[in-house]
Backbone bond lengths (Angstrom), bond angles and torsions (degrees), N, CA, C in turn:
res aa  C-N    CA-C-N  psi(-1)  N-CA   C-N-CA  omega(-1)  CA-C   N-CA-C  phi
1 M - - - 1.544 - - 1.465 114.16 -
2 S 1.301 108.58 -43.10 1.475 115.98 -178.04 1.586 103.68 -69.32
3 D 1.333 120.49 -39.22 1.432 114.89 179.17 1.567 113.86 -64.64
4 W 1.274 112.67 -33.68 1.522 115.33 -179.47 1.509 108.11 -69.80
5 L 1.318 114.40 -40.80 1.539 117.54 -179.22 1.589 106.74 -65.06
6 S 1.262 113.36 -37.46 1.556 116.35 -179.63 1.459 107.65 -63.65
7 C 1.306 116.38 -46.10 1.532 119.21 -177.51 1.403 107.53 -66.09
8 F 1.322 121.64 -44.93 1.406 123.25 -178.59 1.525 112.12 -62.00
9 G 1.248 113.97 -42.88 1.514 118.61 172.57 1.491 113.63 -60.17
10 E 1.243 119.39 -38.09 1.423 122.61 -176.67 1.578 105.67 -67.85
11 R 1.410 116.40 -43.04 1.399 117.48 176.04 1.515 112.98 -60.89
12 L 1.339 111.53 -43.61 1.406 109.66 179.08 1.497 113.74 -65.14
13 Y 1.248 115.31 -27.21 1.472 118.89 176.17 1.489 107.55 -72.17
14 L 1.334 122.28 -39.25 1.425 122.71 -176.15 1.545 111.03 -67.59
15 V 1.312 114.28 -36.76 1.581 120.37 -176.16 1.554 105.04 -56.56
16 P 1.228 118.57 -57.06 1.422 115.62 -172.67 1.545 113.19 -62.39
17 R 1.328 117.58 -31.20 1.492 120.03 175.47 1.462 109.90 -61.81
18 T 1.431 111.04 -45.34 1.436 114.15 -177.03 1.583 112.48 -65.43
19 L 1.348 115.76 -40.74 1.439 117.18 172.96 1.466 115.84 -63.38
20 R 1.335 115.49 -27.81 1.498 119.17 178.10 1.473 105.95 -71.27
21 F 1.353 117.68 -45.42 1.476 121.89 -179.75 1.469 112.75 -57.37
22 S 1.346 114.74 -42.70 1.572 121.85 -179.22 1.517 106.76 -64.41
23 A 1.316 117.80 -50.22 1.483 119.42 -179.95 1.457 112.90 -56.11
24 A 1.341 114.95 -41.68 1.568 119.46 -177.90 1.517 108.35 -68.49
25 S 1.393 112.65 -37.89 1.522 112.28 -179.74 1.513 108.94 -65.75
26 D 1.335 120.74 -40.13 1.441 123.77 178.61 1.556 109.91 -59.58
27 Q 1.250 112.58 -50.48 1.494 114.36 177.91 1.498 115.35 -58.17
28 S 1.393 112.02 -38.91 1.427 116.82 179.75 1.590 111.42 -62.34
29 A 1.358 110.75 -43.65 1.530 118.47 178.19 1.527 110.22 -60.20
30 S 1.267 114.91 -46.44 1.499 120.48 177.27 1.539 110.89 -56.61
31 A 1.311 111.87 -47.45 1.494 112.17 -179.17 1.479 113.88 -67.14
32 T 1.337 113.61 -32.24 1.450 115.93 178.69 1.597 111.50 -69.51
33 G 1.333 112.45 -34.50 1.464 114.97 179.64 1.466 111.07 -71.51
34 A 1.213 117.34 -35.64 1.537 121.20 177.15 1.470 109.22 -66.56
35 G 1.388 116.56 -45.80 1.540 118.68 179.01 1.467 113.59 -62.01
36 S 1.395 113.15 -31.80 1.528 110.92 175.66 1.474 114.44 -74.38
37 I 1.335 115.06 -30.49 1.490 118.64 172.47 1.487 114.21 -58.87
38 V 1.476 110.01 -45.98 1.515 114.83 -179.83 1.445 109.32 -69.15
39 L 1.296 123.84 -35.98 1.476 123.43 177.88 1.527 109.39 -61.15
40 D 1.354 116.66 -41.06 1.429 121.60 -171.44 1.604 101.35 -67.81
41 S 1.335 117.27 -44.94 1.487 117.45 -178.51 1.529 111.96 -60.57
42 V 1.247 115.74 -41.01 1.501 121.35 -177.17 1.519 108.20 -67.16
43 G 1.294 112.83 -42.85 1.557 115.55 -179.55 1.545 108.74 -66.01
44 A 1.330 120.19 -41.19 1.381 120.95 -179.29 1.548 108.47 -60.89
45 A 1.380 114.02 -46.76 1.549 120.38 179.36 1.493 109.33 -56.71
46 M 1.304 116.03 -45.10 1.487 116.54 -178.58 1.483 112.15 -69.43
47 K 1.330 118.78 -34.97 1.474 120.04 175.13 1.585 110.88 -65.30
48 E 1.333 115.43 -39.74 1.478 119.11 177.13 1.621 110.25 -67.78
49 A 1.271 114.70 -41.28 1.493 116.61 174.66 1.484 111.12 -58.35
50 T 1.350 116.09 -46.54 1.475 120.62 -176.23 1.585 109.04 -63.44
51 A 1.336 116.55 -41.64 1.515 120.13 -179.46 1.557 104.64 -64.05
52 D 1.289 118.24 -45.43 1.529 118.19 -177.66 1.572 111.37 -58.55
53 Q 1.389 110.46 -44.07 1.450 113.24 179.42 1.494 114.76 -61.88
54 A 1.383 115.75 -41.51 1.417 123.21 178.21 1.576 110.99 -60.75
55 L 1.424 112.90 -40.79 1.427 114.16 -177.77 1.527 108.64 -72.26
56 A 1.358 118.82 -36.79 1.494 118.21 177.12 1.493 111.88 -64.86
57 S 1.246 120.84 -34.50 1.429 129.64 177.85 1.603 110.19 -64.07
58 Y 1.376 111.31 -40.06 1.473 115.63 -178.75 1.569 107.70 -73.73
59 F 1.296 119.06 -39.05 1.452 120.27 -179.62 1.617 107.51 -68.43
60 E 1.296 118.35 -37.50 1.410 119.65 -179.60 1.536 109.13 -65.23
61 E 1.323 113.43 -40.06 1.470 118.55 -177.66 1.560 109.56 -63.89
62 A 1.372 111.99 -45.53 1.483 123.11 -178.53 1.612 108.71 -59.48
63 A 1.354 115.98 -42.45 1.441 122.81 -178.73 1.565 107.69 -67.73
64 S 1.297 118.65 -41.86 1.424 120.89 178.83 1.546 111.22 -61.85
65 W 1.343 114.22 -39.62 1.447 120.57 -176.92 1.513 106.79 -66.00
66 D 1.295 121.34 -41.38 1.462 125.90 176.19 1.566 110.44 -62.69
67 R 1.340 116.54 -42.58 1.398 119.94 -178.65 1.647 107.79 -64.55
68 D 1.304 113.83 -42.83 1.522 118.12 -179.95 1.488 107.34 -61.22
69 R 1.399 120.95 -39.54 1.442 120.00 -175.80 1.589 110.12 -69.44
70 V 1.362 114.50 -38.44 1.436 117.17 178.13 1.528 112.86 -66.53
71 A 1.359 114.06 -43.34 1.511 115.36 178.87 1.479 109.83 -64.15
72 G 1.415 120.06 -36.73 1.419 120.59 177.69 1.479 110.67 -63.07
73 A 1.352 119.79 -40.36 1.466 121.23 -174.97 1.453 106.47 -67.71
74 Q 1.338 120.00 -38.61 1.471 123.34 -178.39 1.547 113.61 -65.61
75 R 1.316 110.64 -36.66 1.532 118.94 178.46 1.544 106.04 -66.60
76 S 1.352 118.26 -44.88 1.424 119.52 -175.03 1.604 107.99 -68.74
77 A 1.306 115.53 -37.30 1.589 116.16 174.06 1.504 111.80 -60.41
78 R 1.345 115.56 -42.61 1.441 117.81 -177.30 1.543 110.72 -64.07
79 V 1.377 114.84 -41.51 1.411 119.53 -176.92 1.560 108.89 -71.01
80 A 1.341 117.80 -33.94 1.423 121.47 179.90 1.622 107.91 -68.62
81 W 1.331 119.46 -43.66 1.461 117.77 176.05 1.523 112.71 -63.85
82 R 1.309 117.13 -39.18 1.527 114.81 177.80 1.452 114.98 -66.42
83 V 1.440 117.57 -32.87 1.388 119.42 177.39 1.568 112.12 -70.52
84 A 1.397 112.48 -38.79 1.514 118.91 179.02 1.579 104.61 -63.51
85 G 1.369 119.06 -51.35 1.468 120.30 176.65 1.461 112.71 -50.36
86 A 1.281 121.25 -51.65 1.441 122.80 178.11 1.540 110.98 -56.23
87 G 1.274 116.19 -44.49 1.479 118.07 178.66 1.585 112.86 -61.51
88 W 1.319 117.48 -37.96 1.434 119.98 179.60 1.578 106.80 -65.98
89 V 1.320 115.99 -45.90 1.467 121.77 -177.79 1.498 110.30 -57.84
90 C 1.415 115.01 -46.05 1.440 117.34 175.71 1.476 114.40 -61.26
91 A 1.371 117.84 -41.60 1.459 122.97 179.26 1.511 110.03 -59.93
92 V 1.329 117.21 -49.00 1.512 122.08 -176.89 1.547 108.75 -62.43
93 T 1.323 115.27 -48.11 1.454 120.89 175.68 1.487 115.29 -53.16
94 G 1.331 111.19 -45.70 1.510 114.51 179.30 1.479 111.81 -66.10
95 G 1.342 120.27 -43.00 1.433 123.30 178.07 1.486 113.42 -58.07
96 A 1.371 114.49 -45.14 1.442 121.85 178.95 1.595 111.35 -61.80
97 S 1.320 114.04 -39.32 1.456 120.71 178.97 1.555 109.64 -65.35
98 L 1.361 117.78 -43.10 1.449 121.14 177.74 1.510 109.88 -64.18
99 L 1.300 121.56 -40.10 1.457 125.61 179.43 1.512 106.68 -59.66
100 L 1.387 115.41 -46.83 1.505 116.00 -178.57 1.453 117.45 -67.98
101 L 1.380 112.17 -25.72 1.498 119.31 -173.68 1.482 110.67 -98.85
102 M 1.440 116.54 1.57 1.494 115.24 -172.57 1.595 109.37 -60.50
103 P 1.394 118.70 -48.55 1.549 117.83 -175.96 1.485 105.22 -73.12
104 L 1.246 121.98 60.19 1.572 120.43 178.63 1.556 108.47 -62.31
105 K 1.296 114.56 -40.75 1.470 121.85 179.76 1.450 115.27 -141.84
106 R 1.265 117.26 120.71 1.517 122.88 -173.14 1.542 106.59 -130.65
107 V 1.293 116.48 134.24 1.410 125.59 175.53 1.514 107.28 -107.48
108 E 1.412 114.14 120.50 1.467 119.74 174.17 1.531 109.15 -111.58
109 P 1.392 112.54 109.20 1.483 114.99 174.45 1.609 112.44 -70.72
110 F 1.282 112.96 154.04 1.436 118.78 173.61 1.492 111.33 -144.53
111 V 1.308 114.71 157.39 1.479 120.87 -174.92 1.532 109.19 -109.50
112 V 1.295 116.45 126.91 1.470 118.91 173.64 1.504 109.57 -99.78
113 R 1.263 112.87 131.44 1.533 119.90 -171.60 1.499 104.78 -113.21
114 V 1.402 114.58 138.97 1.481 123.57 173.73 1.489 107.25 -121.15
115 D 1.264 119.35 125.91 1.444 122.26 177.99 1.536 105.91 -86.37
116 N 1.338 114.25 118.87 1.541 118.33 179.27 1.492 112.18 -64.56
117 S 1.211 120.76 -28.16 1.551 119.04 -177.29 1.537 111.70 -87.02
118 T 1.252 119.37 -31.92 1.464 120.99 179.48 1.573 116.17 -110.09
119 G 1.334 114.16 -17.05 1.463 114.41 178.88 1.521 112.63 80.25
120 V 1.343 117.11 7.76 1.480 121.35 -172.47 1.522 103.94 -79.08
121 V 1.312 117.07 131.02 1.427 125.50 172.20 1.519 114.15 -102.33
122 D 1.285 119.56 127.56 1.407 122.74 176.69 1.509 111.04 -147.80
123 V 1.399 115.45 169.56 1.454 119.41 177.99 1.460 109.67 -103.64
124 V 1.270 116.72 127.91 1.483 122.52 -174.21 1.548 108.08 -66.29
125 P 1.262 118.02 117.83 1.484 122.32 -174.01 1.538 108.90 -65.68
126 V 1.272 122.29 140.58 1.423 129.44 -178.20 1.585 104.76 -117.51
127 Y 1.303 114.83 121.79 1.446 120.19 176.76 1.597 107.77 -86.99
128 A 1.278 116.84 110.48 1.500 120.03 -179.18 1.439 115.31 -98.28
129 G 1.349 115.24 14.38 1.488 118.42 -179.33 1.478 117.26 73.16
130 E 1.372 119.84 18.22 1.418 122.13 -175.65 1.488 111.17 -106.87
131 A 1.255 121.00 -9.43 1.502 125.04 -179.85 1.475 112.21 -61.99
132 S 1.242 118.15 148.64 1.462 121.84 178.02 1.498 112.08 -70.65
133 W 1.312 113.03 154.48 1.502 118.15 -179.59 1.540 113.24 -56.07
134 N 1.357 116.91 -39.39 1.418 120.14 -177.95 1.533 108.32 -66.20
135 Q 1.324 120.18 -43.22 1.346 125.66 -176.17 1.609 111.12 -63.95
136 S 1.316 113.13 -41.85 1.459 117.90 -176.43 1.565 108.05 -69.90
137 V 1.390 118.50 -35.35 1.432 116.40 179.09 1.543 110.20 -75.99
138 T 1.326 119.78 -33.73 1.484 120.68 174.71 1.496 109.37 -62.24
139 R 1.377 117.87 -39.28 1.472 118.06 -179.05 1.517 110.45 -62.61
140 Y 1.268 111.87 -35.51 1.495 117.22 -174.39 1.622 104.17 -69.41
141 F 1.295 118.42 -49.89 1.519 121.89 -177.79 1.480 109.21 -60.91
142 L 1.334 120.92 -40.08 1.517 121.90 -176.57 1.579 106.90 -68.15
143 T 1.308 116.30 -42.42 1.500 116.95 178.33 1.511 111.77 -63.81
144 H 1.261 115.93 -44.67 1.505 121.47 -179.40 1.529 107.03 -66.35
145 Y 1.241 124.29 -39.04 1.430 125.16 -174.53 1.570 107.36 -68.20
146 I 1.356 114.00 -53.51 1.499 112.96 179.47 1.524 113.77 -62.71
147 T 1.350 114.39 -31.21 1.607 113.27 -179.88 1.468 110.66 -67.59
148 I 1.325 120.59 -42.82 1.457 118.86 -174.36 1.534 113.16 -88.27
149 C 1.285 117.90 -25.16 1.509 122.58 179.46 1.582 115.20 -84.58
150 E 1.241 115.76 -21.23 1.508 119.34 176.90 1.488 117.21 -99.44
151 R 1.391 111.71 -1.57 1.478 114.61 -179.38 1.539 108.24 -103.10
152 F 1.257 113.05 172.56 1.560 120.00 179.02 1.515 106.36 -155.55
153 N 1.322 109.85 129.56 1.444 120.72 173.19 1.467 103.83 -156.50
154 F 1.378 115.89 134.75 1.501 117.41 -172.41 1.480 108.98 -69.02
155 A 1.254 117.43 -22.78 1.524 119.06 -174.90 1.517 108.67 -74.38
156 T 1.321 117.19 -28.46 1.515 118.40 -178.09 1.566 110.44 -120.37
157 A 1.295 118.58 9.12 1.451 123.60 179.45 1.562 116.33 -50.23
158 E 1.384 111.94 -52.50 1.513 118.53 179.88 1.522 108.91 -62.76
159 S 1.308 122.51 -49.45 1.411 122.34 -176.10 1.578 110.38 -66.04
160 D 1.297 117.50 -35.89 1.465 121.25 177.18 1.516 112.59 -63.84
161 Y 1.317 114.94 -42.42 1.401 124.49 -174.57 1.556 104.43 -64.79
162 E 1.361 121.88 -44.26 1.557 120.81 -177.48 1.483 106.64 -75.58
163 E 1.326 125.29 -36.00 1.516 122.04 -175.65 1.514 107.35 -72.79
164 C 1.361 118.12 -34.72 1.514 116.45 175.94 1.548 114.14 -65.48
165 G 1.456 113.97 -33.78 1.400 118.49 172.26 1.503 115.21 -64.07
166 A 1.319 119.22 -35.18 1.383 122.60 174.65 1.471 115.46 -69.32
167 L 1.315 121.34 -15.26 1.453 126.78 178.33 1.572 115.15 -103.98
168 Q 1.356 114.50 4.17 1.446 118.11 178.57 1.419 113.55 -119.16
169 G 1.371 116.95 158.78 1.425 122.28 176.37 1.607 110.52 -81.58
170 A 1.380 112.78 173.95 1.431 119.25 -171.22 1.488 112.02 -59.81
171 R 1.311 119.59 -43.26 1.473 118.80 -174.42 1.512 106.53 -74.57
172 R 1.265 119.12 -33.08 1.490 119.10 178.94 1.529 112.23 -69.50
173 N 1.378 114.21 -32.09 1.513 118.03 178.47 1.564 108.14 -70.44
174 Q 1.279 119.18 -33.08 1.510 118.98 179.64 1.547 107.76 -62.20
175 A 1.348 116.84 -46.66 1.440 121.78 -179.91 1.585 109.19 -66.91
176 W 1.315 117.21 -33.36 1.465 121.18 177.62 1.563 110.03 -68.53
177 S 1.297 113.25 -43.09 1.522 113.17 178.35 1.480 111.13 -66.91
178 A 1.304 123.38 -38.47 1.460 126.39 176.60 1.472 112.64 -59.87
179 L 1.423 114.19 -38.39 1.490 119.78 -175.03 1.524 105.04 -68.83
180 W 1.358 123.59 -39.30 1.439 121.88 -170.27 1.540 109.85 -93.31
181 S 1.362 117.88 4.02 1.444 120.06 173.98 1.545 111.21 -56.37
182 K 1.367 119.67 137.39 1.386 120.28 -179.69 1.628 114.43 -70.50
183 T 1.367 111.17 -17.44 1.428 119.60 173.93 1.562 112.89 -72.84
184 N 1.251 117.76 -17.51 1.468 122.60 177.26 1.437 109.97 -84.26
185 Q 1.401 116.35 125.51 1.400 120.16 -178.05 1.559 111.03 -68.64
186 G 1.385 115.85 -23.90 1.299 120.54 -176.43 1.632 113.43 -90.80
187 S 1.185 115.07 6.94 1.473 123.23 -176.57 1.542 105.17 -65.82
188 P 1.404 114.53 139.61 1.475 117.38 171.48 1.473 116.43 -55.69
189 L 1.397 119.56 -29.72 1.388 121.82 177.16 1.532 110.88 -65.95
190 N 1.354 119.87 -33.54 1.450 124.39 176.34 1.406 111.88 -83.18
191 V 1.343 122.32 -38.83 1.502 123.52 -172.30 1.601 107.51 -71.69
192 H 1.363 116.44 -36.32 1.435 120.03 -173.34 1.501 113.80 -108.17
193 K 1.433 113.58 23.90 1.470 112.28 176.80 1.403 115.45 -71.55
194 D 1.361 121.14 -7.73 1.421 124.79 179.04 1.603 111.71 -81.20
195 G 1.360 112.43 -0.78 1.465 119.90 177.61 1.498 114.64 94.62
196 S 1.339 117.15 10.09 1.423 119.19 176.96 1.512 110.95 -77.08
197 T 1.354 117.60 158.48 1.424 122.44 -172.44 1.544 106.62 -131.65
198 V 1.312 112.45 155.97 1.475 123.53 176.51 1.456 112.63 -131.22
199 R 1.262 123.51 131.93 1.421 126.86 171.53 1.570 113.28 -123.78
200 A 1.222 115.56 148.23 1.558 119.97 -175.34 1.595 109.21 -120.00
201 Q 1.282 111.31 132.79 1.447 117.26 178.51 1.575 111.32 -125.09
202 V 1.305 118.20 115.98 1.456 121.65 -178.03 1.428 111.84 -71.89
203 E 1.352 119.33 136.93 1.498 123.18 -179.85 1.570 107.85 -103.52
204 S 1.284 118.96 -44.02 1.484 120.52 -178.53 1.523 112.03 -157.38
205 V 1.258 115.75 158.41 1.449 123.27 178.76 1.553 108.21 -132.93
206 S 1.340 115.40 124.26 1.371 118.53 -179.24 1.613 110.27 -124.85
207 F 1.287 116.83 143.72 1.494 122.33 -175.27 1.506 108.76 -106.91
208 F 1.288 117.65 144.81 1.455 124.67 179.59 1.489 106.44 -128.22
209 Q 1.374 113.21 156.63 1.383 125.33 176.21 1.494 113.25 -115.96
210 R 1.265 119.86 130.42 1.390 123.39 179.12 1.532 113.93 -70.42
211 G 1.373 117.99 167.18 1.456 120.72 177.48 1.557 107.20 -68.81
212 S 1.213 119.94 -23.80 1.479 122.34 178.39 1.473 114.44 -79.91
213 G 1.376 115.04 -8.52 1.421 120.88 -178.57 1.530 114.76 94.99
214 A 1.317 116.89 -0.91 1.486 116.55 -176.44 1.624 106.49 -83.34
215 N 1.334 109.58 142.51 1.516 118.00 179.70 1.525 109.60 -106.98
216 D 1.337 117.71 73.60 1.489 117.54 -177.48 1.539 109.12 -129.51
217 L 1.312 120.98 20.56 1.411 122.12 -177.98 1.529 108.00 -119.75
218 A 1.416 115.46 145.05 1.367 117.26 173.27 1.509 107.74 -150.12
219 Q 1.377 114.93 153.68 1.478 117.56 175.88 1.551 105.87 -122.55
220 V 1.364 109.10 132.91 1.577 116.49 -174.39 1.538 100.26 -119.66
221 R 1.342 111.72 127.78 1.512 123.16 169.79 1.535 106.69 -99.43
222 Y 1.317 113.13 128.20 1.499 118.32 -177.72 1.407 110.85 -148.40
223 V 1.309 116.26 163.30 1.441 125.81 -175.14 1.653 106.62 -117.40
224 K 1.330 116.36 133.29 1.360 121.09 177.43 1.533 108.31 -111.86
225 A 1.279 116.83 125.26 1.518 125.51 -178.52 1.479 109.78 -113.01
226 E 1.426 114.72 115.54 1.435 118.58 -174.99 1.512 108.77 -112.63
227 R 1.267 114.58 133.06 1.530 121.62 177.92 1.541 111.80 -120.98
228 Q 1.277 116.52 121.11 1.449 122.82 -174.40 1.566 109.77 -77.05
229 G 1.151 122.52 -26.63 1.603 124.88 178.48 1.532 108.08 -154.43
230 S 1.279 112.40 173.61 1.399 117.92 -174.31 1.509 114.04 -67.58
231 D 1.350 116.38 -27.30 1.429 121.47 179.57 1.509 111.42 -101.12
232 A 1.307 123.21 -4.32 1.469 124.36 178.21 1.485 112.87 -78.81
233 D 1.291 113.64 153.86 1.494 120.27 178.31 1.500 106.82 -76.09
234 E 1.349 116.53 156.59 1.434 121.35 -179.80 1.562 108.62 -86.46
235 R 1.384 116.36 142.65 1.424 122.32 177.18 1.510 106.86 -109.88
236 F 1.418 110.68 127.46 1.488 115.74 -171.23 1.488 109.86 -109.22
237 T 1.334 112.61 137.99 1.440 124.77 177.50 1.555 111.07 -128.49
238 H 1.314 115.89 145.78 1.441 121.76 -174.36 1.548 108.42 -104.29
239 W 1.288 121.92 134.06 1.423 125.89 -173.39 1.514 107.13 -135.89
240 I 1.468 112.47 157.77 1.383 120.89 170.62 1.430 109.71 -129.40
241 A 1.352 117.35 125.01 1.514 118.93 174.55 1.484 111.36 -110.04
242 T 1.402 108.67 134.72 1.557 110.99 175.28 1.527 106.56 -108.30
243 V 1.237 118.15 123.30 1.427 126.86 -169.08 1.495 112.92 -120.35
244 Q 1.325 119.03 128.46 1.400 124.01 175.78 1.649 102.57 -109.48
245 Y 1.373 109.90 127.76 1.495 111.56 -172.42 1.542 106.28 -133.80
246 V 1.293 118.13 164.27 1.469 128.92 -176.98 1.551 109.01 -145.30
247 Y 1.316 115.78 155.80 1.385 118.75 171.69 1.561 111.28 -110.61
248 T 1.398 116.43 124.24 1.467 118.10 -173.96 1.618 104.97 -117.82
249 P 1.324 114.34 172.07 1.524 115.45 171.65 1.475 109.03 -60.43
250 P 1.307 118.27 139.45 1.498 123.41 178.27 1.537 110.44 -58.53
251 S 1.350 114.74 151.72 1.509 121.87 -179.87 1.530 109.11 -71.21
252 Q 1.356 115.74 151.73 1.429 119.67 -179.85 1.589 109.51 -86.90
253 D 1.274 115.22 -8.19 1.440 120.95 174.11 1.514 113.54 -70.56
254 P 1.379 122.51 116.63 1.432 118.78 -175.63 1.559 113.08 -57.62
255 L 1.323 114.42 -36.69 1.515 114.33 179.70 1.489 114.54 -62.31
256 L 1.392 114.97 -40.82 1.433 119.10 179.09 1.460 111.52 -75.19
257 R 1.340 120.97 -27.17 1.466 118.80 171.92 1.381 115.21 -71.87
258 R 1.397 118.28 -22.84 1.368 119.09 177.69 1.481 113.54 -68.32
259 W 1.375 114.70 -38.46 1.435 120.06 176.91 1.594 117.94 -80.30
260 N 1.322 106.26 -28.93 1.560 114.56 -179.51 1.490 111.66 -137.36
261 P 1.253 118.59 80.44 1.549 120.91 -174.29 1.525 113.13 -76.51
262 L 1.341 117.37 -16.65 1.434 117.59 -175.59 1.556 114.84 -111.06
263 G 1.394 119.34 6.90 1.419 126.12 172.55 1.586 110.57 78.75
264 F 1.192 122.33 27.69 1.434 125.55 -178.64 1.530 105.68 -73.39
265 K 1.361 113.62 131.49 1.591 122.54 -176.95 1.463 108.79 -133.93
266 V 1.303 113.15 133.87 1.490 121.53 168.28 1.527 107.65 -89.01
267 V 1.238 116.03 120.51 1.516 117.18 -176.59 1.550 109.59 -95.40
268 E 1.314 117.64 -38.54 1.517 121.27 -178.17 1.509 105.02 -140.24
269 L 1.375 115.90 145.77 1.443 121.15 178.92 1.574 106.85 -145.81
270 V 1.348 115.41 121.97 1.451 124.28 174.43 1.443 109.53 -120.31
271 T 1.372 122.34 118.94 1.401 124.47 178.01 1.508 107.82 -114.99
272 E 1.326 116.15 147.01 1.490 121.61 -179.57 1.551 106.87 -156.23
273 P 1.349 115.23 153.71 1.389 120.01 -174.61 1.625 104.58 -71.64
274 E 1.291 114.54 146.76 1.423 119.11 -174.74 1.520 108.21 -78.38
275 V 1.306 119.19 -40.31 1.455 126.39 174.90 1.537 108.42 -145.44
276 V 1.282 110.22 158.23 1.503 114.48 176.71 1.563 112.35 -109.40
277 T 1.222 111.55 89.08 1.533 123.10 -179.55 1.446 115.26 -134.44
278 T 1.230 116.31 175.51 1.537 119.90 178.75 1.533 106.30 -73.33
279 P 1.258 119.43 116.09 1.503 120.96 177.25 1.527 110.59 -55.16
280 S 1.243 113.10 143.52 1.625 122.56 174.64 1.421 109.37 -145.75
281 R 1.222 119.48 167.30 1.382 125.87 -177.66 1.619 110.36 -79.69
282 P 1.385 117.26 119.22 1.374 121.03 178.54 1.568 113.23 -69.93
283 N 1.398 111.49 153.80 1.465 113.96 176.00 1.390 116.66 -75.62
């Protein structure tokens, strides 16, 4: 009896242990299933994160490729503009060089003139339009002064006398007044009272510069033609006039300003024959 009870008790004892082991096994299996589910979720999340990272890396690489293309295009444009600018600079420089080198060889003809009556040889001056404005105006005044002051005609004597006075300085006017005085035997009024006339024709005007640098001297070559009567032939003589001139403020007298609006004044005048020969008619 005691043996049976002991065996029965052992069985009773074994049954709960078996039940405990079964319950433990079920719990272990449940835990394992839950763990596998968790692992699957983590793996899926990791795979999704890896895919997102790869996609972001791809987009970043694509964006950098676009940036490189834009930067390359900008560099190419800058290089093209620089090359174009250098080309334009070379073209403009070449054109300017050609303009400067165009008159590589130029022939300037000139005329040599020989006066049959005096034998004087000179080169006919050619006005190329390059003289300064002041020199051109002075040339006009010198030509006009010699033309009216070296001629004589009773019809224009009074007007010529006043106009010459308007073109002369004070000291020169004193000598001019003394020359035309009727008490002077050499006065044109006394020399040409027989009706003879004299006209003057300017041949050339040359300007000179003093050693001090002043430009107030000129030399005028001219021809005087004298006629004794209305039917007589003209007698020609060649003269050289050395003129010192100056520009002063114009006169306030309206009459003088009409003759001399720029204040041109002859300070000194020295006339002398160019050659001493028998006068003849020039060609």
